[in-house]
N, C-alpha and C positions, 0 to 999 in steps of 0.2 A: 620636239624632235620630229622631223619629217620622215614619212615612210620611204624606204629605199626602193619600193616598187614603183614603176612608171604609173602615172595617173590614169592612163588609158590602156592598160594591159588587157589583152584579150584572153578570156578563159577558154578552156578546152571543152570538148564534148564530155569528157570524163568529169570535169568540174560540174558541168550542168547536170549530169546524171546524179551526182551526190547531192546537189542542192535540191533537185526534184524529189529525191528520197526524203530529204529533210522536210520539204513542203508536205509530202504525203503523211509523214509522221505527225506534223502539226495539225493536219486536218482531222486526225482521229479524235480530237477533243472538241469538235464543233458543238456549241451549245453548253459547254461545261466550264469555260474559263472566264466568263463575263464577271467584272468589267475589264479583265486582262486580255491581251491579244493571244492569238494562236501562234505558237512558236515551236519549231522543231530544230534539232541540232544533230549533226553527225560528225564524228571524229575519225579521220582516215590516216593510216600510217602504212607506208609502202604499198599503197594502192588497195588496202583492205580496211574495211570498217572495223574499228576496235572499240567504239562506243557510240551509242545513239540514245536519244530520248526526246520527249516532248512535254510541254507544260500541260498537265492533265486537269488541273482544277485551281481556281483562284485560292491563294493562300498556301498552296503546296509548292514544292521545288520547281524551279524553272528548267527549261529544256537543257540548257548548257550544263547544269549541275547533274542531271540524270546521265548525260553523256559522259561527263568527267568521272562520275562514280563508277560507270561501267568500264571505262578505259583504264582507270587507275594510272600506274606509272607509264603506260604506253602513250599517254597524252603528251609527254615531253617531246618537243620538236616535231609533233604531228600537225596536221591541218584540220581545222574545224570549219564546217559549213553550217551556218545558222541563218534562219529565215528572217530574223529581225535583229537590229543592233542590240547588243547586250546591254542590260540596264546598269546604271552607275549610281543608283540612289537606293536608299532603304525604303521598303514598303512593308508588306507582310513578311517578306523574306529579305535576306542580305543581298547587296548588289552582286551580280554575277561577275563583274569586272575583276574583283579581287581574286576569285577562284580561278579565272582564266589566266591571270598573270602568274599566280602561284604555280599553276600547272605547267608553265613554260612552253605553251604552244608556240609553234613557229609561224604559222600562217592562219589567218581567219578570213573566210569568204562570207560576206554579209549580203543578204538579198536586198534589204532596204533599210534606210535609216529609220529610227524610231521617231514618229511625229510628236511624241509626248514632250512638251516643253522642258520637262525635268531631265530629258536625255538629249534629244535633238542634236546628235553628232558628238556629244561629250564622251559617250562610251567609246566610240571609234578613236577619238583623240587620245583618250587615256591608254588605250591599247597600243597605239602607235608610239606614244611617249615611253611606254614600257619596252619598246624595241620589237614589237610584233609587226609583221607585214599584214596589212588589212586591205582587202579589195571589196568594194561595194558595187552592187548593181546586177549581179548575176541572178536571173529569174525575177527581176524586180517587179515586172508587171504581174506575174503570177502571185508574188508575195503580197502586193497591194490588193489584189482581188480577194485573196484569202482573208485579209484583215480589213475589208472595207467597212465593217461595222466599227471596229476599234478606231480606225483612222477618223471616221466621221465623229465619233463620240469624243475622242481625246482632243480634237481640234475645235469642236463647237460646243461641247457639253450638251448636245442634243442627240437623241437616238437616231439611228439609221432606220428608215421606214420603207417597208416592202408592202406593196399592194398586190394581193393574190386573188385570183378569181378562176372559177371553172365554168366554161361556156360551151355551148354547142357550136357547130360550124357556122351557123347563121347568127351567132352572137347573142344567144339567150342564156340567162342564168336560171330560168325556171319556165314552166308552161304558163299559159294564161290563167290556170287555176291556182298557181303558186307552187306546184310540185317541182322539187329540185333534186330529190334523192332517187337515183343518182345519175347525174349527167355524165360524169367521167368514170373510167374503169377503176377497179379495186386497186390496181397498181398505182394509178395516179393519186388515189385517196391515201394510200400508204406513203407516197412521196410527200403529200401534204402534211401528214403527221410528222414526217422527218423534218420538214421545214419548221413546223411548230416547235419541235424539240430544240431547234437551234436559235430561237429568239427569246428575249426576256419577257415579252408581252404580246398578247393577241388583242386586237381592237375591233369592235363592231359597234354599229349604231343601235339605238333602242328598237328600231324597226325590225332588225334581224332577230332580236330577242323575243319580241312580241309575235313575230311570224313563225319562227322555227324553234324557239326555246332551246338553243344549243348548249352543250356542256363546255365546249371550247377546251377540252383536255387533250393531252397527247397520249394516243393509244398505240404505244409501241411496247412489245414484250420486254425489251432491254432498257426502257426508260420509264419504269413504273414510278409513280409519285414524284415526277419531275415536270410538273406542268408549268407553263409560263403564266404570269399574272394575266387575269382576264379583265380587260378594260371595256367599259360600256359608255358610249357617249349618249347621255340621257339628260337633255337640258332641263326638263321639268320633273325629273325623278319619277317617271311613270313605271319603272321596272317592278314587276310583281315580286314580293318577298319570297315566293316559292319557286322562282326561276332556277333552272338547273345550274347556273353558274355559282349559286350559293351552295356548292357541293362540299359538305364537311369532310368528305373523304379525300379531297384534293389538298395538296400541300400549298397551293397558291391561292391566296385570297382574291376576291374580286375587287376591282376599283371602279367606282362610278363617278363619271365626270358630269357635273351639273352646273347650272348658272345660278345667280342670286334669285332667280324667279322660282326655283324649286322650293316646295313647301318645307319649312323647317322641321315639322313633325315627321315627314317622310325621310328626311336626312337622318334624323335621330333613329328612326326604325331601321334604316339601312345599316347604320353603325351597330345596332343591337344584334344584327345577324352576321356580323363579321366583315362588313364591307368597309373599305377605305373610301371616303367620299372627298372628292376634290371640287371645290367651288371655283370655276374658271370664268374669266371675263367673257362676255358675250359679243357676238357679231351678228347683227340682224336677228336677234332673239335666240340664237343658237350658241352652243359652246364654241369658242374661238379655238380652232384646231392648232393654230400656231402657239397660242398660249398653253394649250394642253401639252404640246410637244415639249415646250420648255420645262413645264412642271414635271413631266415624266423623266426628263434628263436630270433634273435636280434630285430626283429620287434614285438615281443611279441606274435607270433603265437605259440600256445601250441600244436596244433594237426592238422594233415594233412591227408586227405583222397585221395588216388590215385585212380582215376576212368578212367584210360586211356586204351590204347590198348596194344597189346603184346610187342611192342618195349619199351615203357616207363616202363612197368611192369618189363621186363627183366633187363633194365638198373638200376631200383631202387633196385632190388634184388642183382644184381651184385655189386652195390655200397655199399651194406650193410646198407641201410637207413631204411629198413622196420622192424617194430616191430611186427605187427600183420597182419594176412591174414583173409579175410572174403569172402568166395566163395559161391554164390547162385547156386545150381545145379538143373536144370530142368529135368524132366523125358522125354527128347526128344532126338532123334538121328538125327543129321544133316548130318554127313558124308562129304566126299570130302577131298582128300589129300591136296588141296590148300585152304580149308576153314581155317580161322585163329583161333589160340588157344589163351589162356590168357597170355602165356609166350613166347615171341619171342626170338630174339637174336640167338646165336649159340648153346646155351644149354650146359649142362655139358658133359664131355667125358665119365665119368664112374659114376656108382651109388654112389660111396663113396663121390662124390662131390655134390650130390643132396641136395637141401635145405630141411631140416626136421623141422616139427612142433612139438611143445610140448603143453600140456594142451589143447588138441583138444576137441571141443564140437560140437555136431550136434543137430540142432533144425529143426523140420518140420514146414514149413510155407505153408499152403495150400497143393498143390501137390509137392512143391519144398523142398529142404533141404538146410539149411544154415550151412556150415562147417567153423568153425573158430578156429584159433590157433595162437601160437606165434612162431616166428623164434628161433630156438635153438642157 
């Protein structure tokens, strides 16, 4: 049964307002729904919201169900605005399609189709076959940005990778003596912890561990005991067993990526202190980052935040595993030709080979600026 709505109907400013509200609801669960998407839903009757909700955690009720439970009988003949195509398959929870059809909604506005092959338009088709008017595409770009991690993972089975760095205005991540605490403001550092809280894993190279001995935990009052997995790229298993990432108080265990050249006795010792050790194929004597990315995806890790030094950053860019960059820039000048920058390695030979960003956005945070964009 075809929908009776025109295929290119234009939605109103009011429709956009309600969908934007649904997107804001969905965003409340950032960092809590992996491997599921962020989804918000709003039910409107006679111009008033009678039910709303969002998917709060994997394994719990979906956004549509929360909204229906709140609206109750007022959902009949009402309009729903939902940020992602309703699911039509069984997972940890029943398919939402059945509940929507049972509620006898009249209209459903969907921001974007679900790229999950198990859905991929089937949810919309089933709703239309049940006699509902379905319109797709309102706030679609915003919905795609909201779920950029989910889209990447569900379509490739590989994690979405963010490279983050904090630099001075002249492009230094530390002084010539190695001092780096703190280049950026407290507000920027808090934002950094918020980003950590939104990813499944943080990745650094062994050089960062040996130089700074970081904890790589999320230090937010409202997100206690919710640390991402700490991944260390350590080809020869040089990491000290007393490193701070082996923190028994953290709920997230460390993962050490080594090559076959790592001593077997050190691998055994790492496992004895609770580390998960991955033996990854090598490239030029180092851990193959593409191979590591695939392995992390197979472990259900949907997003990775690289917070390393210049060498691991350069290697990640060269390997082509980075999706997004986030650079915090502080209004400070450090200077020194030997002071390290955020991208090491040999660099490009000509400007035509430079890595270019698209969809660049700049946000002021206290006295700093956050510059973010996507690899072309």
